[in-house]
C-alpha positions in Angstrom: 32.2 3.0 17.0 31.1 6.3 15.4 29.9 7.6 12.1 30.9 10.9 10.4 28.7 12.4 7.7 30.6 13.7 4.7 29.2 16.8 2.9 32.0 18.6 1.0 31.4 22.3 0.7 32.2 22.3 -3.0 29.2 20.0 -3.7 25.5 21.0 -3.5 23.7 21.0 -0.1 22.4 17.5 -0.1 21.2 17.7 3.5 18.6 20.2 2.4 17.2 17.3 0.4 17.3 14.8 3.2 20.6 13.0 2.7 24.4 13.2 3.1 26.9 12.6 0.3 28.7 9.9 2.4 29.2 8.4 5.8 32.5 7.3 7.2 32.1 4.4 9.7 34.8 4.3 12.3 35.1 1.0 14.1 32.2 -1.3 15.1 30.5 -4.1 13.1 28.4 -3.6 10.1 24.7 -4.5 10.2 22.9 -5.1 6.9 19.1 -4.7 7.2 16.7 -6.2 4.8 14.4 -3.9 2.9 11.4 -3.1 5.1 7.9 -2.6 3.8 4.6 -1.5 5.5 3.8 -4.8 7.1 2.8 -4.9 10.7 3.7 -7.8 13.0 0.8 -9.8 11.7 1.7 -9.3 8.0 -1.0 -6.7 7.3 -0.2 -3.8 5.1 -0.4 -0.6 7.1 -1.4 2.6 5.3 -3.3 1.3 2.2 -2.7 3.7 -0.6 -1.2 6.4 1.7 2.5 6.6 0.7 3.5 8.6 3.8 1.8 6.0 6.1 3.5 3.1 4.4 6.8 4.9 4.7 6.3 5.5 8.4 5.5 1.8 9.0 8.6 0.7 6.9 10.8 3.0 9.0 9.2 1.8 12.2 10.1 -1.8 11.1 13.7 -0.6 10.4 13.8 0.9 13.9 12.7 -2.4 15.5 15.5 -4.3 13.7 18.0 -1.6 14.7 16.9 -1.8 18.3 17.2 -5.6 18.3 20.8 -5.3 17.3 21.6 -2.6 19.9 21.5 0.3 17.3 19.5 3.4 16.6 18.7 5.4 13.5 21.9 7.5 14.3 23.9 4.4 13.5 22.6 4.0 10.0 25.4 4.7 7.4 23.3 4.2 4.2 19.7 3.8 3.1 18.1 3.0 -0.2 14.4 3.9 -0.7 12.4 2.2 -3.4 9.1 3.8 -4.5 6.7 2.2 -6.9 5.9 4.3 -10.0 7.9 7.2 -8.7 7.1 10.7 -9.7 8.6 13.9 -8.2 5.4 14.6 -6.1 6.2 11.4 -4.1 9.5 12.9 -2.8 7.7 15.1 -0.2 5.7 12.4 1.6 8.6 10.0 1.7 11.4 12.4 2.6 9.2 14.0 5.2 8.9 10.7 7.0 12.5 9.9 6.5 13.4 13.3 8.1 11.2 12.6 11.0 12.8 9.2 11.5 16.2 10.8 11.9 14.8 13.4 14.3 16.7 16.4 13.0 20.1 14.6 13.0 22.2 14.8 9.8 20.8 12.0 7.7 22.9 9.3 6.0 23.3 8.9 2.2 20.0 7.8 0.6 19.5 6.6 -2.9 15.9 7.2 -4.0 14.9 4.6 -6.6 11.7 4.5 -8.7 10.6 0.9 -9.4 7.8 -0.6 -11.4 6.8 -2.9 -8.6 7.8 -4.4 -5.3 7.4 -8.0 -3.9 3.6 -7.6 -3.5 1.2 -5.3 -5.3 0.0 -3.5 -2.1 3.6 -2.3 -1.3 4.3 1.3 -2.3 7.7 1.7 -0.7 10.6 -0.4 0.6 13.6 0.9 2.6 16.8 -0.9 3.2 19.7 0.2 5.4 23.2 -0.5 6.5 24.2 0.5 10.0 27.4 0.6 12.1 26.8 -1.7 15.1 28.7 -1.5 18.4 31.4 -4.1 19.1 
């Protein structure tokens, strides 16, 4: 199982903005991860009103699910990032954490979506993913 990032040279440089245009999954199974928020193991919101801290916790939760399935962030083929009351100034804190999560590897496609609210009022961000899992 492997993934290949697709970034055609005739399109704008999306990697500079923290995402690829596409991912081609070659073999393996597909793992669909539920959207993760800033809850810790006890159901407490981590980070309060700090968007970067909430993003970091949501990504840590994604990493835990990936690990349980025998995967890593490199196996992610797609993410969607939902941010409450999005404004352009929220891109930096969120995408900085997303970049750190992928550790310098070419990131997968990411759709960044502004929403009015998430499941609970304390949640500022939710991130869902699809990954290529080993056979």
